[in-house]
C-alpha distance (Angstrom), angle and dihedral (degrees) to the residues before:
residue distance angle dihedral
M1 . . .
T2 3.80 . .
E3 3.77 113.3 .
Q4 3.79 116.3 -120.1
L5 3.80 108.3 -120.2
P6 3.78 125.6 -158.6
S7 3.78 107.5 -103.5
Q8 3.80 112.2 -124.0
Q9 3.76 130.6 175.9
Q10 3.79 114.2 -134.6
V11 3.79 109.1 -99.2
S12 3.80 125.3 -152.4
L13 3.79 123.0 -134.5
A14 3.78 94.5 -103.8
S15 3.80 96.2 44.4
S16 3.78 110.2 132.0
D17 3.80 93.6 -156.5
C18 3.82 95.4 55.0
G19 3.81 91.0 108.3
S20 3.80 94.9 52.0
T21 3.81 91.2 44.8
L22 3.81 91.1 52.6
T23 3.81 91.8 45.9
A24 3.79 91.9 52.9
A25 3.83 92.2 46.4
V26 3.80 92.4 49.1
Q27 3.80 93.1 49.5
R28 3.83 90.1 53.4
L29 3.81 92.0 57.7
P30 3.81 114.9 109.1
E31 3.80 115.9 -116.4
I32 3.81 90.4 -122.4
L33 3.79 114.3 48.7
R34 3.78 122.1 -157.3
T35 3.82 92.3 -154.5
R36 3.81 140.0 -10.7
Q37 3.79 90.6 -95.9
P38 3.83 95.5 100.9
I39 3.82 88.4 52.9
H40 3.78 90.0 52.1
E41 3.81 90.1 50.3
L42 3.80 89.7 60.2
C43 3.82 86.8 65.2
R44 3.79 96.5 52.1
G45 3.80 112.6 130.4
L46 3.81 93.5 -3.9
D47 3.82 138.3 110.8
V48 3.80 106.9 -99.3
L49 3.80 136.3 -172.5
V50 3.81 117.1 -160.5
V51 3.81 114.3 -156.7
G52 3.80 114.1 -154.0
A53 3.78 88.3 15.0
L54 3.81 97.1 168.2
G55 3.79 98.8 60.8
G56 3.81 105.0 137.0
Y57 3.80 92.8 0.0
K58 3.81 97.4 121.7
D59 3.81 92.3 67.0
R60 3.81 94.9 39.1
R61 3.78 105.0 52.2
P62 3.83 119.5 141.3
N63 3.82 114.4 -58.8
S64 3.81 89.8 30.2
K65 3.79 115.6 120.1
W66 3.82 87.7 -136.5
E67 3.81 96.0 56.5
Q68 3.80 89.8 99.3
E69 3.82 88.8 62.6
W70 3.82 92.7 60.5
E71 3.81 108.4 107.6
F72 3.80 96.0 -142.1
Y73 3.82 91.1 51.3
K74 3.81 90.5 54.1
L75 3.80 93.3 47.8
E76 3.81 94.0 48.3
K77 3.80 88.2 68.5
L78 3.81 93.1 54.4
C79 3.80 108.6 36.6
H80 3.80 130.1 86.2
T81 3.82 87.9 -137.7
I82 3.79 129.8 -6.7
V83 3.80 133.3 -166.4
G84 3.79 127.1 -178.8
I85 3.79 132.0 -159.9
D86 3.79 129.9 -162.2
I87 3.82 139.2 160.0
D88 3.82 97.8 -133.1
S89 3.81 101.4 100.0
E90 3.81 96.0 -168.0
L91 3.79 93.8 50.4
V92 3.81 90.9 45.0
R93 3.82 88.0 54.9
L94 3.81 91.9 49.4
A95 3.80 94.5 45.7
S96 3.81 96.5 44.9
S97 3.80 107.1 30.8
E98 3.80 100.6 31.6
D99 3.81 104.9 26.1
G100 3.80 100.5 33.0
H101 3.82 101.6 -123.2
D102 3.81 120.8 141.5
I103 3.82 96.1 -117.3
R104 3.80 120.6 148.1
L105 3.78 133.4 -165.2
A106 3.81 107.8 -110.1
N107 3.79 141.2 130.4
A108 3.82 120.6 -113.1
E109 3.82 90.6 -134.2
T110 3.81 98.6 48.4
F111 3.83 109.3 21.7
N112 3.80 118.6 144.9
L113 3.81 114.2 179.7
N114 3.80 98.9 163.5
A115 3.82 88.7 -127.5
E116 3.80 140.2 99.9
F117 3.79 128.9 -132.9
D118 3.79 139.1 -165.3
V119 3.80 93.3 -138.6
I120 3.80 133.1 20.3
Y121 3.79 113.9 -164.5
A122 3.82 121.3 -164.1
T123 3.77 115.1 174.5
H124 3.83 118.3 -173.9
V125 3.78 94.2 -16.6
I126 3.80 107.2 104.5
E127 3.82 94.8 64.7
H128 3.85 89.6 60.7
L129 3.80 97.2 53.5
D130 3.81 129.8 105.0
R131 3.82 89.8 -142.1
P132 3.82 110.8 25.6
G133 3.81 93.1 -174.0
S134 3.80 90.3 61.2
L135 3.79 90.4 70.4
L136 3.80 90.1 57.7
I137 3.80 93.5 44.8
Q138 3.81 93.8 50.6
S139 3.80 91.8 43.4
F140 3.80 91.3 52.3
K141 3.82 88.6 55.5
H142 3.81 90.8 53.8
L143 3.81 99.7 44.0
R144 3.77 125.0 96.3
R145 3.79 117.0 -127.5
G146 3.79 106.5 -72.0
G147 3.82 91.1 15.1
L148 3.78 122.4 147.4
L149 3.81 132.0 -122.8
I150 3.81 113.5 -161.3
V151 3.81 115.7 -164.2
E152 3.78 120.2 -176.1
T153 3.81 118.9 -170.3
P154 3.82 138.9 155.4
N155 3.79 112.9 -75.0
P156 3.84 109.5 -119.6
F157 3.82 90.0 -148.1
G158 3.82 97.2 46.8
I159 3.78 120.5 134.8
N160 3.81 89.3 -117.1
V161 3.81 90.0 58.6
A162 3.81 92.3 49.2
I163 3.82 92.0 49.6
G164 3.80 91.6 47.2
V165 3.80 92.4 52.6
L166 3.79 92.6 44.1
F167 3.80 98.8 49.3
K168 3.82 104.9 21.5
G169 3.78 103.4 26.7
T170 3.79 91.1 -123.9
A171 3.79 135.1 84.1
V172 3.80 95.2 -146.3
G173 3.76 135.8 62.7
G174 3.79 136.0 177.4
L175 3.80 131.6 31.8
Q176 3.79 96.2 -75.4
A177 3.80 94.6 50.1
T178 3.82 92.6 51.1
R179 3.82 87.3 59.7
H180 3.80 93.1 60.5
T181 3.79 116.0 116.7
C182 3.81 101.0 -168.5
W183 3.79 150.1 8.1
I184 3.81 117.7 -128.8
D185 3.80 122.0 -161.2
E186 3.79 125.2 -177.8
Q187 3.81 94.0 -88.3
N188 3.82 91.2 50.5
A189 3.80 90.0 47.1
E190 3.78 91.7 53.0
E191 3.81 92.2 49.1
L192 3.81 92.3 47.9
G193 3.79 88.2 53.3
R194 3.79 92.9 48.7
R195 3.81 91.3 52.3
S196 3.80 91.7 46.3
G197 3.81 97.3 48.1
I198 3.81 96.1 -113.0
R199 3.80 125.1 111.0
L200 3.81 126.3 -127.1
I201 3.81 105.7 -134.5
R202 3.81 104.2 167.7
T203 3.80 142.5 15.1
C204 3.77 123.5 -161.8
Y205 3.79 132.2 176.3
Y206 3.78 132.5 -147.9
T207 3.80 144.3 159.3
M208 3.79 121.4 -142.9
I209 3.79 118.7 -139.3
N210 3.80 102.2 -130.2
P211 3.85 111.3 -128.5
F212 3.82 95.4 -168.3
G213 3.80 105.8 96.6
F214 3.80 136.5 -12.9
S215 3.82 98.7 -99.3
L216 3.81 92.6 47.3
K217 3.79 90.3 48.6
I218 3.82 92.6 52.2
R219 3.80 93.9 45.5
S220 3.79 93.7 47.6
F221 3.81 90.5 46.9
V222 3.81 89.4 57.1
Y223 3.81 89.2 50.2
W224 3.80 89.2 47.9
L225 3.80 91.2 53.7
A226 3.81 91.0 50.0
G227 3.80 89.6 50.9
R228 3.79 90.8 54.8
I229 3.82 88.6 59.0
R230 3.81 96.7 50.1
K231 3.79 125.1 11.4
R232 3.81 95.9 -141.7
W233 3.80 90.9 57.3
N234 3.80 90.7 68.4
C235 3.79 117.2 110.9
N236 3.81 96.7 -127.9
A237 3.79 137.2 43.9
V238 3.81 123.2 -155.0
Y239 3.82 115.8 -155.5
M240 3.80 118.0 -165.9
Y241 3.77 120.4 -160.4
Q242 3.79 129.0 -173.8
A243 3.79 128.5 -150.6
N244 3.80 110.2 -133.9
């Protein structure tokens, strides 16, 4: 089945109705997403900043069969302009100097690029930060009026979390998960926005089917099916904020 995407007219940098166009597109999103593709469509034709842009990049460099799964690579094909930031200096050097991507060395809590964007996209970054609200505050400073901040993070009520607690006594697994500093549900997300001066306008949920290995693919497919039954069983939450 082909996923229904929110229709969005390409918007130029100087377009005064960019904010209203984004608002309408966001409100047309289904609460349960089949993939990230509708999120990517929100960025079409716009100026986009990707925070934590090099997640997964090391294993997906050019000539890798998995390069097409890298989020920044997908967005480059859609956006009017795109900039990424990351804190891994070696990967930033590889991505920018050797591979030709516009990736800059900067911290998600303190970045200052002296630029404004239509969309800021931060996927699985906020749960690693010392001060999660700092991401929202810095993003607000870099968004145009009506611009959109998209924050994806693990869902604290996902079926994967429940199974982990039930059978392993812990909600996290793997090196990356042990580095998380917080869980953020929809109520937390709304409060973080209120304190940071940016308004939460939409929450969506989705579960990615993991393509890296047969067992991971089967397990994530089971999680995906559970998420189709009840939205809060999905593994990931996507919080969308708008700068007024």
